[in-house]
C-alpha positions in Angstrom: 107.6 127.6 32.2 105.4 126.0 35.8 102.0 125.2 36.8 101.2 125.6 40.0 98.0 123.2 41.3 95.5 123.8 44.4 93.8 126.5 46.0 95.2 129.9 44.1 93.6 133.3 45.2 93.4 135.8 43.4 92.5 138.9 44.7 91.4 139.7 41.4 88.0 141.8 40.8 85.4 138.9 41.7 88.0 137.3 44.6 88.2 134.0 43.1 89.8 130.9 43.9 91.4 129.4 41.2 92.6 125.4 40.3 95.5 126.2 38.2 98.0 129.4 37.3 100.5 129.0 34.9 104.1 131.1 35.0 105.9 131.2 32.2 109.7 133.1 32.1 108.0 135.4 35.2 104.6 136.3 33.8 101.4 134.7 34.7 100.1 133.3 31.3 97.0 131.4 32.7 94.4 131.4 35.6 91.4 129.3 35.7 89.8 126.2 36.5 90.6 124.0 33.6 94.4 123.1 32.7 94.4 123.6 29.2 96.2 120.8 27.0 99.4 123.2 26.3 100.3 123.2 29.9 99.6 119.5 30.8 103.1 118.5 30.1 105.1 121.2 32.4 106.7 121.0 35.9 103.9 120.9 38.4 103.7 122.0 42.2 101.1 120.8 43.9 100.2 123.2 47.3 98.4 120.7 48.9 96.8 121.9 52.1 99.0 125.8 50.8 97.7 128.7 48.9 99.0 130.5 46.5 98.2 134.6 46.6 100.1 137.4 45.5 103.0 139.0 47.1 102.1 141.5 50.2 102.8 145.1 49.7 104.3 147.1 52.5 102.8 150.4 51.8 104.5 152.9 54.8 107.9 151.7 56.2 110.5 153.9 57.0 113.1 151.8 55.2 116.5 153.6 56.5 115.3 153.7 59.4 114.0 150.5 60.2 117.1 148.7 58.6 119.0 150.7 60.9 117.0 149.6 64.0 116.9 146.0 62.4 120.5 145.9 62.8 120.4 147.0 66.6 118.3 146.0 69.9 114.9 145.2 69.5 113.8 145.6 73.1 109.9 145.5 71.8 109.3 142.4 73.9 111.0 143.5 77.1 108.5 143.7 80.2 110.4 145.7 82.8 113.4 148.6 82.2 115.5 146.2 84.1 115.1 143.9 81.6 116.1 146.3 79.2 118.9 147.6 80.9 120.2 144.2 80.8 119.7 143.5 77.0 121.7 147.2 77.0 124.4 146.1 78.8 125.0 142.8 76.9 124.8 144.3 73.4 127.1 146.9 74.4 129.4 144.3 75.2 129.3 142.5 71.9 128.8 145.7 69.2 131.3 147.2 67.8 129.4 150.3 66.3 130.5 153.5 67.9 127.0 154.5 69.0 124.6 151.9 69.8 121.0 152.1 68.1 118.2 150.4 70.3 114.4 150.9 69.5 110.9 150.1 71.1 111.0 150.9 74.9 107.1 151.4 75.9 105.9 152.7 79.3 103.2 150.8 78.8 104.5 147.6 78.8 107.2 147.6 81.0 106.1 146.6 85.0 107.6 150.5 86.1 105.4 152.4 83.8 107.2 154.1 82.7 109.9 155.0 79.9 113.4 154.1 81.3 115.6 157.2 82.3 118.8 158.9 81.3 120.4 157.5 84.4 119.0 153.8 83.8 121.1 153.7 80.2 124.1 155.6 82.0 124.0 152.4 84.3 123.8 150.0 81.5 126.1 151.9 79.2 128.2 154.3 80.6 131.2 153.9 77.9 129.3 154.4 74.7 126.7 156.9 73.0 123.1 154.8 72.9 119.9 156.4 71.3 117.2 154.1 72.5 113.8 155.0 70.7 110.7 154.9 71.9 108.4 152.3 70.4 106.2 154.7 68.2 109.1 155.9 66.7 108.3 159.6 67.7 110.1 159.8 70.8 113.7 158.8 72.6 115.7 158.4 75.4 119.6 159.4 75.3 122.3 159.0 77.2 125.0 161.2 79.0 127.2 159.9 76.4 124.8 161.2 73.6 123.4 164.1 75.2 127.1 165.4 75.0 127.6 165.1 71.6 124.1 166.4 70.7 123.2 168.9 73.2 124.0 171.9 71.4 122.1 170.7 68.5 118.5 170.1 70.3 118.9 172.2 73.4 116.2 175.4 72.9 113.9 173.1 70.6 110.4 171.5 71.8 110.6 168.1 73.2 113.9 168.7 75.0 114.4 167.3 78.1 117.9 166.8 79.4 117.2 165.8 82.9 115.6 162.3 82.0 117.4 162.0 78.7 114.0 161.9 76.6 113.7 163.7 73.3 110.1 164.3 71.8 108.6 166.4 69.1 111.5 168.8 66.9 113.8 168.0 69.3 113.4 163.8 69.0 113.5 164.8 64.9 116.8 166.4 65.5 118.3 163.3 67.4 117.4 161.2 65.0 118.6 163.6 62.2 122.2 163.1 64.3 122.2 159.6 64.2 121.3 158.9 60.4 123.4 161.2 59.1 126.4 159.5 61.3 126.1 156.0 59.1 128.5 155.6 56.4 127.3 154.8 53.3 128.3 151.5 53.3 126.8 150.8 56.5 123.6 151.9 54.9 123.2 150.2 52.0 124.3 146.9 53.8 121.3 147.7 56.2 118.7 148.2 53.7 119.8 145.1 51.5 119.5 142.7 55.1 115.8 144.6 55.2 114.7 143.8 52.1 116.2 140.0 52.6 113.6 140.3 56.1 111.0 141.7 54.0 111.1 139.1 51.6 111.1 136.5 54.6 107.5 138.0 55.6 106.1 137.5 51.8 106.8 141.0 50.9 107.7 141.8 47.5 107.4 145.4 47.5 108.0 148.3 50.4 106.6 152.1 49.8 109.3 153.8 51.6 109.3 157.4 53.4 112.8 159.0 52.9 114.4 161.8 54.0 115.7 161.7 57.8 119.0 164.1 58.2 121.0 163.3 55.5 122.9 166.1 54.3 121.8 167.0 50.7 118.7 164.5 51.1 121.7 161.6 50.4 119.1 159.0 51.7 116.8 159.5 49.6 119.0 159.2 46.8 120.4 156.2 48.2 117.0 154.5 48.9 116.4 155.5 44.9 119.7 153.6 43.9 119.2 151.0 45.9 115.7 150.4 45.3 116.5 150.5 41.2 118.9 148.0 41.5 117.5 145.4 43.8 118.2 141.7 43.1 115.5 139.2 43.0 113.1 141.6 41.6 112.5 143.3 44.7 110.2 146.6 44.0 110.4 149.6 46.3 109.0 153.2 45.9 110.4 155.9 47.2 108.5 159.0 48.8 110.2 162.0 50.1 109.4 162.7 53.4 109.8 166.8 52.7 107.2 170.0 52.3 110.0 170.5 49.6 108.4 170.0 46.5 111.2 170.3 44.5 113.2 167.4 46.7 110.3 165.3 44.7 110.7 167.0 41.3 114.3 167.3 40.9 114.6 163.7 41.2 112.3 163.0 39.0 110.0 161.3 41.8 106.3 161.1 41.3 105.3 161.1 44.9 105.7 163.1 47.8 105.1 162.8 51.5 105.5 160.5 54.6 106.2 161.7 58.0 108.8 163.8 59.9 108.5 166.7 58.0 105.6 165.6 56.0 103.9 164.4 59.6 100.8 167.3 60.5 101.2 165.8 64.2 102.7 163.3 66.8 101.1 160.4 68.2 99.0 159.3 71.1 102.0 157.6 73.1 103.9 161.2 73.7 100.8 163.2 73.7 101.0 165.4 70.7 98.5 163.9 68.4 96.4 166.6 67.7 93.0 166.2 69.0 89.7 168.5 68.8 89.1 167.9 72.2 91.6 167.9 75.4 93.4 164.3 76.3 91.1 163.3 79.6 94.4 162.1 81.6 96.0 164.3 83.9 98.8 165.4 81.7 95.6 166.9 79.5 96.3 169.2 76.3 95.2 168.9 73.0 98.3 168.1 71.5 100.4 169.6 68.4 99.6 170.5 65.3 103.0 170.9 63.1 101.6 173.7 60.4 99.2 175.8 59.7 96.1 175.3 57.7 97.9 177.8 55.3 101.3 176.2 55.2 99.8 172.9 54.5 97.5 173.8 51.8 100.1 175.5 50.2 102.2 172.8 50.4 99.4 170.5 48.8 98.9 172.9 46.3 101.8 173.2 45.1 102.4 169.4 44.8 99.1 168.9 43.1 99.3 171.0 40.6 102.9 169.7 40.0 101.4 165.9 39.1 102.7 164.7 42.6 101.3 161.7 44.9 100.7 163.0 48.0 100.6 161.4 51.8 100.1 162.8 54.6 100.7 161.6 58.1 97.8 162.1 60.6 96.9 160.5 64.0 94.4 162.5 66.0 90.9 164.2 64.7 92.6 167.8 64.8 95.3 166.6 62.1 92.8 164.5 60.1 90.8 167.3 59.6 93.7 169.1 58.6 94.7 167.0 56.1 91.2 166.2 54.6 90.8 170.1 54.0 94.2 170.6 52.6 93.9 167.6 50.4 90.3 169.3 49.2 91.8 172.9 48.9 94.0 171.7 46.8 91.7 169.4 44.4 89.6 172.3 44.1 92.6 174.4 43.0 93.6 171.9 40.7 91.5 169.2 39.3 92.6 165.8 39.3 90.9 162.8 38.2 93.2 160.3 39.3 95.3 161.6 41.8 95.8 158.8 44.6 96.7 161.2 47.5 96.6 159.5 50.9 95.9 160.4 54.3 98.9 157.8 56.4 97.5 156.4 59.7 94.1 157.6 59.5 93.5 156.7 63.0 91.2 158.9 64.3 88.4 160.2 61.8 85.6 163.0 62.1 82.3 162.3 60.1 82.5 165.3 57.7 86.9 164.7 57.1 85.6 161.2 56.0 83.1 162.3 53.6 85.4 164.7 52.1 87.9 161.7 51.6 85.3 159.3 50.1 83.9 162.1 47.7 87.6 163.7 46.8 89.1 159.0 46.5 91.6 160.3 49.0 93.2 156.5 50.2 94.6 155.6 53.6 97.7 153.5 54.3 96.8 152.2 57.3 98.4 150.5 60.1 96.0 147.2 61.5 99.3 146.3 63.9 98.1 149.2 66.2 94.8 147.7 66.9 95.7 145.3 70.1 99.4 146.8 70.0 100.8 145.8 73.4 103.2 148.7 73.0 100.1 150.7 73.3 97.3 148.8 74.6 94.1 149.5 74.9 93.5 150.5 78.2 96.0 153.4 78.1 94.3 154.4 75.0 91.0 155.1 76.8 92.9 156.3 79.5 93.9 159.1 77.6 91.3 159.0 75.4 88.1 158.6 77.0 86.3 155.0 76.2 84.3 156.6 73.7 86.5 158.0 71.4 89.1 155.2 71.9 86.2 153.0 70.7 86.3 155.0 67.5 90.2 154.2 66.6 90.9 152.3 63.6 87.4 152.4 62.1 88.3 149.8 59.2 84.8 148.9 58.2 83.9 152.2 58.7 86.2 153.3 56.1 85.5 150.3 53.7 81.3 150.9 53.8 82.4 154.8 52.7 84.2 153.3 49.9 87.6 154.4 50.7 90.5 152.4 49.5 92.7 150.6 52.5 95.7 149.1 51.5 98.6 148.1 54.9 101.6 148.8 55.9 104.0 148.5 59.1 105.1 152.0 60.3 108.3 149.8 60.7 110.6 150.5 62.8 107.1 151.0 64.9 106.1 147.7 64.1 107.2 144.5 62.6 106.5 144.3 58.9 103.9 141.2 59.2 101.5 140.8 56.9 100.0 138.0 58.2 99.6 140.2 61.6 98.1 142.7 59.8 95.6 140.1 58.3 94.8 139.0 62.3 94.4 142.4 63.3 91.8 143.9 60.4 89.8 140.6 60.7 90.0 140.5 65.0 89.5 144.4 65.6 88.6 144.8 69.1 86.2 146.7 68.1 83.8 143.9 66.5 81.8 146.0 64.6 84.9 147.5 62.7 86.0 143.8 61.5 87.2 142.7 57.9 86.2 139.7 56.3 89.4 137.7 55.6 89.2 138.4 51.5 89.1 142.5 52.7 91.9 141.8 54.9 94.0 140.0 51.8 92.9 142.6 49.2 94.0 145.2 51.8 98.1 143.8 52.0 97.9 142.8 48.2 96.0 144.4 45.6 95.3 147.9 47.3 98.9 148.3 48.1 100.0 147.8 44.3 96.9 150.2 43.5 98.5 152.9 46.0 101.2 153.2 43.7 100.0 152.7 40.3 100.9 149.5 40.0 98.2 147.5 39.7 98.4 146.8 36.0 101.6 144.5 36.8 101.1 143.4 40.4 98.9 143.1 43.3 96.6 140.2 42.0 96.8 136.9 40.2 95.9 137.2 37.0 97.0 136.6 33.0 99.7 139.1 31.9 100.9 140.2 35.3 103.9 139.6 36.9 104.5 136.3 38.8 105.1 137.5 42.2 103.4 135.3 44.5 103.5 133.4 48.2 103.1 130.2 48.8 101.1 130.2 52.4 101.1 127.2 54.8 97.1 127.3 54.9 94.3 128.7 53.0 93.7 131.8 54.6 90.1 131.8 53.2 89.2 128.1 55.4 90.9 129.4 58.8 88.9 131.4 61.8 89.6 134.4 61.4 91.5 134.3 65.0 93.7 131.3 63.3 95.4 133.4 60.5 98.6 133.9 62.8 99.0 130.3 62.6 99.7 130.9 59.0 103.5 131.1 57.5 105.0 132.5 54.8 106.5 128.9 52.8 107.6 130.6 50.0 108.0 134.5 48.0 108.2 134.4 43.9 109.3 137.3 42.5 108.9 137.0 38.3 108.2 133.5 39.2 111.8 132.9 40.8 112.4 132.1 44.4 113.5 135.3 46.2 117.8 134.8 47.0 118.5 137.6 49.2 120.4 140.6 48.2 124.5 139.9 47.4 125.7 142.4 45.7 128.2 145.7 47.2 127.4 148.8 47.7 129.8 150.6 44.9 127.6 148.0 42.5 124.6 148.4 44.1 124.7 152.6 44.1 126.2 152.3 40.0 123.7 149.8 39.1 120.9 151.8 40.4 122.3 155.7 39.1 121.9 154.3 35.4 119.1 151.8 36.1 115.5 153.0 34.2 113.4 150.9 36.3 110.5 152.0 38.6 111.0 153.6 41.6 
């Protein structure tokens, strides 16, 4: 039994700040301003200037992909293609992998103002295949070594550009499937376990992972289920199969379906394939891409909703947002459900009519506030391709909150770094000042609302008596700092089930076998 004394940010319905929290055997047994005599002699941790809050929840992450890329080369902070080439050459010398994986290239954050080319990748890495994924996770550049291996699998697909080595749209998904499918099971599991440790270092105790990226028989979905169920130290995983085939979820007894890839209704702004109602305003133009017809999306949503599944779908552009809202409305009109918790992922560019539908039908939004003021896709670029007026309407957090939409926060990792303090900072310092959230609202978005999103709010998400003691010690009390200084706060300790988080240690065989027989929630 342990007493925490100091600023206890409960994130309960009243957003109370309490003086004391008592944890016993992994459960919170008391929260309040006066410590009962029964707990007076317990071990006590004085928080001082620090604060205790609920563990953070990442409500949209590609865990297997993040794990893979986190083990590779991150070039997000490079500011020129020449610098990226030097990083690739150095990485190639040190890596023992048969195929190299790098991530984070952006034409908008480098001096050259363009993606590096196949020719440049060949110069930096002539002897090994390399897969250089664009920052948005919707395109890549391959060198000649990798192109030779995958050409027969991608030639003829939309987005195939062998001259530059860039692959986007369906061609990118095919290359990504090839790369993930080439990983060994022990390698993938080890990467996932190290990714869990990384998330825990950021105060994240639960991740909602969208799974299904190219393994034969959707083996990666099974693996994420098993590894998630057998995760040590109380780390929680909730799996969303990325499929338009409802049986992929039901035969695995998963209560939810959706994500990106197969469940993406459109692309993204950085590749000009986010689906828009009005054309892009730059020289490339076009209206983006809707990957499915309304009939296809509505049929999927109706079947999944009737099967009792929770549905989430990727929608970046306003045309995709409208399509998602229409399809979910049609499904709920066909088979009404009181507490479905269907969601639209990203929800970057809404329309008034579709937003009203979402509010009426209680559709929530797992959002990525890291997209606000994002160096890889800066405001200047967005204004140049969308126009100033449309760019100013992106990620309208305050508008959503005022409409009664439940917002949660996710990283979309590996697209952005899983960093809840950054999520809060961007939400409270939105580049459009009228769309900013309060610090209390931002913390709720990153904690309680994340637990609520997957029906976990009765056990987790706030610091209240009877709940699991999943908690984070922060270096400062976020309620007492200027919103501009939120990024200066650090995570000092993650407690899951009342115990300090310890790294994942079990071998891949143990992780799989234990997960296969475990009854843990997933």
